[in-house]
C-alpha positions in Angstrom: 0.0 -0.1 0.2 1.8 3.0 -1.4 0.8 6.4 0.3 1.3 9.9 -0.9 2.8 12.5 1.3 -0.9 14.2 1.6 -2.3 10.9 2.4 0.4 10.1 5.2 0.0 13.3 6.7 -3.8 12.9 7.0 -3.3 9.4 8.3 -0.8 10.7 11.0 -3.1 13.8 11.9 -6.0 11.6 12.2 -4.2 9.0 14.6 -2.9 11.8 16.6 -6.5 13.4 17.0 -7.8 10.0 18.0 -4.8 9.7 20.5 -5.4 13.2 21.8 -9.4 12.6 22.5 -8.7 9.3 24.1 -5.9 10.9 26.6 -8.3 13.9 27.2 -11.2 11.3 27.8 -9.3 9.4 30.2 -7.5 12.1 32.0 -11.3 14.1 32.8 -13.6 11.1 33.2 -12.0 9.8 36.4 -12.5 13.4 38.0 -16.0 13.6 37.2 -16.9 9.7 37.9 
């Protein structure tokens, strides 16, 4: 599977956003629950 530079940056950004929201969720949820 060959990715172009644009696709690669999009995948990295998408992955980074997922990790970021997971970290925010795991950091905030224990405070309220």
